[in-house]
C-alpha positions in Angstrom: 119.7 184.0 78.1 118.1 187.4 78.6 115.5 187.9 81.2 111.9 188.6 80.3 110.8 192.3 80.9 108.7 191.3 83.9 111.8 189.7 85.5 114.2 192.5 84.8 114.6 195.4 87.4 112.0 198.0 86.6 113.3 201.5 86.5 110.6 202.9 88.7 110.5 200.2 91.4 113.8 200.6 93.2 115.6 197.6 91.7 112.6 195.3 92.0 111.2 193.6 88.9 107.6 194.1 88.0 107.0 190.4 88.9 108.7 190.9 92.3 106.8 194.1 93.0 103.4 192.4 92.3 104.3 189.4 94.5 105.6 191.4 97.4 103.8 194.7 97.5 100.8 194.9 95.2 97.7 195.1 97.4 99.9 194.0 100.3 102.3 196.6 101.7 103.6 200.1 100.9 106.8 200.7 99.0 108.9 203.9 99.0 111.3 204.4 96.1 113.7 207.3 96.4 114.6 208.9 93.0 112.2 206.7 91.0 112.1 209.5 88.5 115.8 210.7 88.6 115.3 213.4 85.9 112.0 214.6 87.1 110.4 217.6 85.5 106.8 218.7 86.2 104.7 218.3 83.1 102.6 221.3 84.0 102.9 224.4 86.3 100.7 225.3 89.2 99.2 228.1 87.0 98.4 225.6 84.3 96.8 223.3 86.9 94.7 226.2 88.1 93.7 226.8 84.5 92.4 223.2 84.1 90.4 223.8 87.3 88.5 226.6 85.6 87.3 224.5 82.6 83.5 223.9 82.5 83.9 220.1 82.9 86.7 220.3 85.5 86.9 217.5 88.1 88.4 219.8 90.6 88.1 220.6 94.3 89.8 222.9 96.9 90.3 221.6 100.4 91.1 224.0 103.2 92.3 223.1 106.7 90.9 225.7 109.0 91.5 226.5 112.6 87.9 226.5 113.6 85.4 223.5 113.7 84.8 221.5 111.6 88.4 222.3 110.6 88.0 221.1 107.0 86.2 222.9 104.1 85.7 221.5 100.6 84.6 223.4 97.5 84.0 221.8 94.1 85.0 223.3 90.7 85.0 224.7 88.2 86.6 227.7 89.8 87.5 231.2 88.6 90.3 233.6 89.2 88.4 235.2 92.1 88.3 231.8 93.9 92.1 231.5 93.8 92.7 235.2 94.7 90.6 234.7 97.9 92.7 231.8 99.2 95.0 232.2 102.2 98.7 231.9 102.1 98.7 228.4 103.6 96.7 225.3 104.5 94.9 224.6 101.3 95.1 222.1 98.4 93.8 222.2 94.8 93.2 218.7 93.4 92.3 218.1 89.7 91.4 214.6 88.4 91.9 213.2 84.8 94.8 215.6 84.1 96.2 212.9 81.7 93.3 213.6 79.4 94.6 217.1 78.9 98.3 217.1 79.4 100.4 214.6 77.3 103.2 214.7 79.9 100.8 213.5 82.6 99.4 210.8 80.3 103.0 209.6 79.7 103.2 208.8 83.5 100.7 206.0 83.0 103.1 204.2 80.7 105.4 203.6 83.6 102.8 201.4 85.3 101.7 199.2 82.4 103.0 196.1 84.2 99.5 196.3 85.7 96.7 195.4 83.1 95.9 198.6 81.2 92.2 198.5 81.9 93.0 198.8 85.6 94.8 202.2 85.1 92.4 205.0 85.9 93.8 208.5 85.8 96.5 210.9 86.9 95.2 213.3 89.6 97.4 216.3 90.3 97.4 218.4 93.4 99.0 221.7 94.2 99.4 222.5 97.9 100.3 225.7 99.7 102.5 225.3 102.8 100.6 223.1 105.3 98.1 222.0 102.6 96.5 218.6 103.2 93.3 216.7 102.7 93.5 215.0 106.1 94.2 211.4 107.1 92.2 209.2 104.8 92.3 205.9 102.9 91.5 204.9 99.3 89.6 201.9 98.1 92.1 201.4 95.3 95.8 201.2 94.7 97.7 204.5 94.2 101.3 205.5 93.2 102.2 209.0 94.6 104.9 210.8 92.6 106.4 213.9 94.2 106.7 216.8 91.9 108.4 220.0 92.9 108.6 220.8 96.6 108.4 218.4 99.5 105.5 216.6 101.2 105.6 214.7 104.5 103.7 211.4 104.5 102.6 209.6 107.6 101.3 206.1 106.9 99.6 203.4 109.0 100.9 200.2 107.3 98.1 198.0 108.7 95.0 197.9 106.4 91.8 199.4 107.8 89.0 196.8 107.8 85.3 197.4 108.1 84.0 200.9 109.0 87.0 203.2 109.1 85.3 205.7 111.4 85.1 209.1 109.7 84.8 212.6 111.1 81.0 213.3 110.9 79.5 216.3 109.0 82.2 216.7 106.4 82.0 216.5 102.6 85.3 214.8 102.9 86.4 211.4 104.1 88.7 212.3 107.0 89.5 209.5 109.5 88.5 210.2 113.1 91.4 208.0 114.3 94.8 207.7 112.7 97.8 206.0 114.2 100.7 206.2 111.7 103.7 203.9 112.2 105.8 205.2 109.3 106.8 208.6 108.1 108.7 209.9 105.1 109.4 213.3 103.4 109.2 212.9 99.6 111.3 215.0 97.3 111.0 215.6 93.5 111.0 212.3 91.7 110.3 210.1 94.7 107.6 207.5 94.5 105.3 206.1 97.2 103.0 203.1 96.5 100.1 202.5 98.8 97.7 199.5 98.6 93.9 199.9 99.2 92.7 200.8 102.6 96.1 201.9 103.9 95.5 205.1 105.9 97.8 207.9 105.0 98.2 211.6 105.6 100.3 214.0 103.4 101.2 217.5 104.5 103.0 220.0 102.3 106.3 221.2 103.8 106.1 224.2 101.4 104.5 224.8 98.1 104.5 221.5 96.2 102.8 219.3 93.6 101.9 215.6 93.8 100.9 213.3 91.0 98.6 210.4 91.9 98.3 207.5 89.6 95.0 205.7 90.5 93.5 202.5 89.5 90.0 201.3 88.5 88.5 198.8 91.0 84.8 198.3 90.1 82.6 197.6 93.1 79.7 195.0 93.0 76.9 197.7 93.2 78.5 199.5 90.2 78.8 196.3 88.2 75.3 195.0 89.0 73.7 198.3 88.2 75.6 198.8 85.0 75.0 195.3 83.7 71.3 195.4 84.6 70.9 198.8 82.8 72.6 197.4 79.7 70.5 194.2 79.8 67.3 196.3 80.3 68.2 198.4 77.3 68.6 195.3 75.1 65.5 193.6 76.4 62.3 193.2 74.3 59.8 195.6 75.9 57.0 194.0 74.0 57.5 190.7 75.7 55.2 191.2 78.6 53.8 188.9 81.3 50.9 186.8 80.0 48.5 184.3 81.6 46.1 183.0 79.0 45.2 180.0 81.2 44.3 182.2 84.2 41.9 180.7 86.7 39.8 182.5 89.3 42.1 182.8 92.4 41.0 181.7 95.8 42.7 184.8 97.2 42.9 187.8 94.8 45.7 189.3 96.9 48.1 186.4 96.5 51.0 186.6 94.0 51.2 183.2 92.4 54.7 181.5 92.4 54.5 181.1 88.7 54.5 184.9 88.2 57.6 185.3 90.3 59.2 182.4 88.5 58.5 184.1 85.2 60.2 187.3 86.4 63.2 185.4 87.6 63.5 183.7 84.3 63.3 187.0 82.4 66.2 188.3 84.5 68.2 185.1 84.2 67.8 185.0 80.4 68.7 188.7 80.0 71.9 188.4 82.1 72.8 185.1 80.5 72.6 186.3 76.9 75.9 186.0 75.2 78.2 188.9 75.7 76.0 191.1 77.9 78.4 191.1 80.9 81.5 191.1 78.7 80.3 194.0 76.5 79.3 196.2 79.5 82.6 195.5 81.3 84.8 196.3 78.4 82.9 199.5 77.6 82.9 200.6 81.3 86.6 200.1 82.0 87.6 202.0 78.8 85.4 205.0 79.3 87.1 208.3 80.0 86.0 211.8 80.9 87.3 213.4 77.7 86.1 210.8 75.2 83.6 213.2 73.6 86.3 215.8 73.1 88.7 213.7 71.1 90.0 215.4 67.9 89.4 213.3 64.7 92.4 212.2 62.7 91.5 212.3 59.0 91.7 209.0 57.2 93.9 210.4 54.5 96.5 211.5 57.1 96.3 208.3 59.1 96.6 206.1 56.1 99.6 208.1 54.7 101.4 208.0 58.0 100.9 204.2 58.5 101.8 203.4 54.9 105.0 205.4 55.3 105.9 203.6 58.5 105.4 206.6 60.7 104.1 206.1 64.2 100.7 206.9 65.8 99.8 207.2 69.4 96.7 206.7 71.5 95.1 210.0 72.3 96.0 211.3 75.8 93.6 210.0 78.4 92.1 207.5 75.9 91.7 203.9 77.1 91.9 200.7 75.0 91.5 197.1 75.9 90.7 193.9 74.1 88.8 190.7 75.1 89.1 187.4 73.3 85.8 185.7 72.7 84.6 182.5 71.1 83.7 184.5 68.0 87.0 186.3 67.7 88.1 189.4 69.6 86.5 192.6 70.7 88.5 195.8 70.9 87.1 198.3 73.4 88.2 201.9 72.7 86.9 205.0 74.6 83.8 203.2 75.8 82.9 201.7 72.5 83.0 198.0 71.4 84.5 196.9 68.1 83.9 193.2 67.4 86.6 191.8 65.1 87.4 188.4 63.5 90.0 186.2 65.1 92.6 187.0 62.4 92.6 190.6 63.7 93.6 189.7 67.2 97.2 190.8 66.6 95.9 194.2 65.5 93.8 194.6 68.7 96.8 193.5 70.8 99.1 196.0 69.0 96.7 198.9 69.4 96.4 198.2 73.1 100.0 197.3 74.0 102.5 199.2 71.8 103.7 202.7 72.7 104.0 204.4 70.3 102.0 202.5 67.7 104.6 201.6 65.0 103.4 202.4 61.5 105.5 199.6 60.0 103.6 197.1 62.2 100.2 198.7 61.4 100.8 199.0 57.6 99.9 195.3 56.7 96.5 195.7 58.2 95.6 198.4 55.6 95.3 195.6 53.1 92.6 193.9 55.3 89.2 195.5 54.7 88.1 195.0 58.3 91.5 196.1 59.6 91.5 199.2 57.5 87.9 200.0 58.6 88.8 199.7 62.2 91.8 202.0 61.9 89.6 204.5 60.0 86.9 204.4 62.6 89.4 204.9 65.5 90.9 207.8 63.6 87.5 209.4 63.0 86.7 209.0 66.7 90.0 210.6 67.7 91.2 207.5 69.5 94.4 207.5 67.3 96.5 210.6 67.0 99.8 211.9 65.7 102.6 212.1 68.2 
């Protein structure tokens, strides 16, 4: 009997299966895998990374480690050629987030980690460091896989999770730990992989010019969830349904707020948040939103339909997030921050669109005969969520 994929050794996890990795390491302890990508080739060059950092919507920053107090300097993009020309020969790092939305080779890295639910995958951040470049000892509030590109980087890690207030260097626009006591140290070479759970302090320093690819994960925090759901509920609420008191009596104390008024306000909030689908709809939209969703290139319906009918594959657009949620009414497909409610019979289509890579035309073709299935494919093509390989 063959083993299930989750029980077979995963090619990126050093002989561990996905199931074993999740049980032993995920959000528990670091893991170093030498040669996790044995045929590693950088999907972009340092110059191409610098080019992305000059784009108007670039999520980029340059961190310099200086010899004078406060010893760290951060600048935020977008940058221009003069910014790069003025940099010293060493001790600086360029970091660019959401590179997967622009570089197909970077987006392909995410596929290696789909043993974690797809909605948890966030982005691929790429850094280029000059010799000695670093962002200081720090910790992340989410899991991260660090893939070493060209060059070498020395990582020092404190394998004990930091609890409570981590104690940061004051006065910096950068979260640098004031105290850092590493107990492990490795030098990563091209193709090596280092997994770090949340709140594990780490410090990477470039041994020479090098690039590092960071696969990060989404981990919504309670304030983010509460604010987002409340905003969505407020947008859907009936603004004309105002407080009313037709049986008002003369109060003994005009300054007193009657308990009934507060009870009414509490009931309004409870009913708004308890409305069917409010939390589910917000959550699905939120975890599939991406920075480049408005820049997706439409795929004409004629082209999409012809490819699928001929059994030719499609792909999800680079950087585009899809996830589905089963509901009592059927299934909702969330794509690039938009909700697409579907009947239960189209659950296999939603699952296929989210899980397959690439999307096989032969498997999609039967859904062209379903009016709602065809309408969904057409809408996803028009939005640019679906693309040609």
